N, C-alpha and C positions, 0 to 999 in steps of 0.2 A: 201645426206650426213647424216651419222648417228650422234647420240648425242655426241659420244666420239670425232668425227672429228671436231665438232663445238667448242669443248673446254668447253662446259657447264658442262660436267661430263665425267670422264673416270676412268678406273681401276688404271691408273698410277697417275693421278692428283686429283682425287676426284671431288666433286662439286666445280665449280669455285668460288662461293660465299664464301665457306669455306676456300678454298685455299688462297683467297685474305686476309681473316681475319688472317689466320695463318702467312702469310707473313707480314702483318701489325703488329702482335704481335711481330714478331721477330725484326722489325724495332723499335718499341717502346722499347723493351728490350735493343736494341743497342743505344737508345737515339737519334733515328733519326726521322725526321718528316714524316708524313703520310697524304694522302688525305682521308678524310671521306666524302662520297657523300650521299646526300639525295635530295629531291625535291628542286630545285632552290638553292642548296648548294654544294659547292666544298670546304670543309673546310680543310685548312692546319693546322694540329695539331702537336705540339711538347711536349713531356713530360717535366715537370718542373724539375724532378729529374736530378741532375748534372748540373743545369743551372749555367753559369758563364757569365762574361762580354762578352767574345768572342762569345760564342753560342748565347747569346741574341742579340748581334749586327748583326750577320749573319742571324738569323731568322727574325728580324725586317726588314732588307734589303731585304730579299727574298719575304716578304709579301707586301712591298711597291707597291702602295701608301696606302694600307689598314693598319690600325693600329691593331695589335693584341690585343685580350682580354684574360683575365685569366678565365678559366672555372674551377669551383670548384663544389664539391658535395653539396647536400642539407645540410648534417651535418656540413660541414665546413662553409657554408654560415650562418648557424644558430650560429655557434661559433663566427662568425664575427659580430653578432648582426643584421643580415638581416632577414626579414620576408620571409622564403622560404619553399617550399613544393616540390621542385624538384631542379635539378642541376642549377646553376646560372652562368651567364657570367658577369664578373667584368670589369669595365672600369679602366684601369691602370692610376695612377697619371702620369702627364707629366714628362718625364725624368726618369721614374722608372728604377732602376738598378736591377740587379739580386738579391741582397740581399733583396731589398724591395719586390720583387715578392715572393721569397722564404718565407719571413716573413708573407706574406698574406696566405700562405699555411700551415705553421708549427708553427708559434709563438703562444705559449699557453697563453700569456698575451697580445695578440694583441688587441689594443683599436681602430683600424681603422674600419670605416664603409663605404666602398667604394660604389660608384654608381653601380647599378647592374640591370640586367633584366634577364628574364627566358632564360635558355639555349635553343638553337635550337635542332631539332632532331639529327642533325649530331654532335653537341657539346655534347649532352648526350651520344651518341654512343662512342665518343672519351673517355669520362670518364669511360664508361663501359670497353672499351678496355685496358685502362691504369690500371684499377683495376685488370683485368685478368693478366696483366703483373707483377703484385705485385710491381709496382712502386708507388710513392706518387700519390694520386688520384686527379691530377690537370694537366691541359694542357694549353699551350698558343695556341691560334687559331685565324685564320683570314679566312673569306669567300672570296675566290678568284674566285668565279663563273664567274666573268666578266673579269678576268685577266689571263694571262699566265705568268708562272715564268721561270727563268733559270733553266736548267736541270730538267724540268718537266717530261721527259721521264724516269728519274731515280727514281721518287717518287711513292711508292706503293699506289694504290688506293683501298679503302675498302668501300663497301656498308654499310650504317648505319644499315639497318634492318638485315643484315647478322651477325652483331656483337651480336645481342640479343640472337640467338639460338646457338651460337658457343659452349657454355659450354656443351650443350647436345651432340653436334656433337663430341667433344673431348672425352666425356665419352663413347660414342657408339664405338669410334675408339680403345678403349683399347685392347691390345693384351698381351699375356705372352711372355715376351722377353727372360727370362732365369729362371732357378731354380737350386737349389743345396741343399744338406743335410748339416746342420750345427750343430754340437754338442754344447750344451749350457754349461755354466760353472757349472750348477747344475747336469750335467750328463744326463739331458733329451735331446732326439733327437729332431730335428726340421727340417723343410724344408722351405727354403726361396723361395718365388715365386715373381719375379719382373715383374711388369706390366709397359707398356709404352703406351702413347697415340700418336696421330697424330702430336702433338707439340713437343714431345720428353720428356714430364714430366714423372717422374717415381714415382710409388707407390709400396709398398711391402706388401705381405701377408705372415705371419709367421705361419705355421701350427706346433703347439707345441704338442709333444707326438702323441697319436693316438686317435683323436676325433672320436666319432661315429656319422657319418653324417645322420644315420637313425633317430636319435633323436636330440632335440634341442641342438645346439652346443654352448659352452661358447665362446663369441667373445668380444674382446676389440677393439674399434676404437681409435686409438691414433694419435693425430696430433703431427708431429715432433716438438721437442723443443730442439734446440742446447744447450741453456743455462742450462736447467734443466735435460734433458736426459743424456747429455754427461759430463757436467761440474758441475752438482750437485748444481745449483743455489738454494739458500734459499728463493728467491723471489716468487717462484711458487711451485706447488705440482706435476708438470708434471713428473719428473723423479721418484718420489715416487709412483705415480699412475702406471706408467709402470711396475716397479719392483714388486709392490704388485699385479697387474693384472696377471703378468707372473707366480708368485708364486701360485696364486689361480688356474690358469689354469692347472698348473702342478699337484696340489692336486686333481683336478677333473679328471685327467687321460688324458687331452688333450683339445685343443681348437685352436682358431685362434686369432692372433693379426694382425690387419690392421695398418701398419705404413704409415700414409698419409702425403703427402707434403703439409701441411696446417699450417706452422709455424705462431705463433701469431694469431691463430683463423682465418687463411686465409689471413693475411695481408702481410706475407713474413718477413724474418729476419730483413731486413734493416728498414722497417717501424716499426716493433716490438720494435727496439732499439732506435727509434727517441726520445721518451719522457720518457725513463726509469728513468732519474734522475730529473724529473720536479716535483715529489711528487703527481702526479695525479694517481687515481686508474685506473685499466686497461680499464674500460669502458669510463671514461672521456678522457683518452689519445687517444682512438680510435676516439671518437667524435671530438676531437680537430684537429686530422689530416684529418677528413672528412670521416672516415670509419663508417660503421654500427657496432653495438656491436659485431656481429659475422658474418664474411664474408664466412663462410665455406658452401659448398654444399655437402650434403651426397649422392648424386646420384652416384658419382664415387665409393664410398664404397659399395653401394648396387649392382652396376654392378659387382665389384670384387667378392662379395659373391656369386652372381648368377653364375659367371664363375667357381667358386669352388664347385658348387652345395650345397651351404650352405645357405638355405633360411629360416630355422627355427632356432632361436638363443635365447640364454640367454645373454643379454648384460651387460657387466661390466662397469657401468657408474654412475655418479652422475648427469649427465646433461640430462634434459628432452628434449632438442632440438634434441639430437641424437636419441632418441626413436621416436620422431615425424617424423624426417627426414627419417629414415629407414622405418618406417611404411608407410609413403606416397610413398616411392619408391618401395613398394611391398615386403618388408621383414617381415616375421612374428616374432614378439617379444613374445616369450614364457615366459620370465621372466627377472628380472633385478637383479644384484648384486651390492651393493654399495661398494665403494672403500674409506676406511678411512685413508687418508694419514696424516702424522704427521703435527701438527700446530706449527709453531715457531714465534718468534718475527718479523721475516722478512717477512713471508708470511701471517700473520694474517689478514692484511688489504685486501690483494688480495682475500683471502678465504672468507672474510665477503662480499666483493663486489659480488663474484660469487653467494653466497647464497641469498643476498638481491636483487640483480639486474638482475640475470639470473635464479634465482629459482633453483640453483643447490641443490641437496638433501644432505646436509652436517650436518647430525644429530649429529655427534660427535662434530662439531664446535659449534652448538647451545647449546649442553649440557655443553660444556666448558665455554661458556659465561654465562650460567645460574649459573654455580658453582661459578663464580667470582662475581656475583651480590649479 
């Protein structure tokens, strides 16, 4: 029997370990429970996003007699006042309802300090999987290794160690799904090239004008921002950066914009909007929800550039992390161009946070602050 016949790998189904993660990811996005397996563990995990009284009651009954725990990230555990260096498993208060559980995950003023222990390998993998799904980074979980549940045959099972390398697999699976010429409002010609991965996520490369790929190509990596790019939000500089980068690339005769599905620095739109009105700066808001300061992975951008035969670039960015990420992924950075987006009363705090806490090179902001002093 060959490898394809065993189901471990085939041209149709791919590697079984990656297929199971892909299916588990679909279940998490659909807010359905998944088994995460590791040594001596068979963890039934449910994303907390969308949790309500009925879903909590059904999940608790499904786990019985094992009491579910709440698994949170290290950053959220720290926000709860716990001494944490990894993901943590929190013991839920007796009779905890859905609102209490969600408050343990999202409340910016939470003064609770629940009993907790280090998360197991399967629980840590569950957190990683729910992050990939761009849901709130927390799950309810119970180790059912010694138990059988109703409808068990319908629950997708995922190996914990397969979750860790899934992002690389998704990047390697990128293919060009479609492309078309699109005239821009300025009169410049462009070509939109849409990439898709094995999970169905889409990214786009926009080739603007006629770049010379024999020389370093001007490139802008732009993370999608619905509020800024489309609706002109004054709370960020995203839309301004995109428009300024496009204008600069047109002036230079051509270049490439990668429009990446990394809303909210990789958090996703729903998570990005969670604490918009709480008065927290962008980094404190991330930490409060349990995310890292920046959840983006630039491996996918590097792979797209390689597929375009664009490996020597001049990067239009203020963000040193983008430079480091692309360099690590094998893209040669021949230069950098700064983008000086306008500063206003609504985005000043956001811009200051990026400069002070993420070392974005915002010389014009520093100059304006100096002028005011």
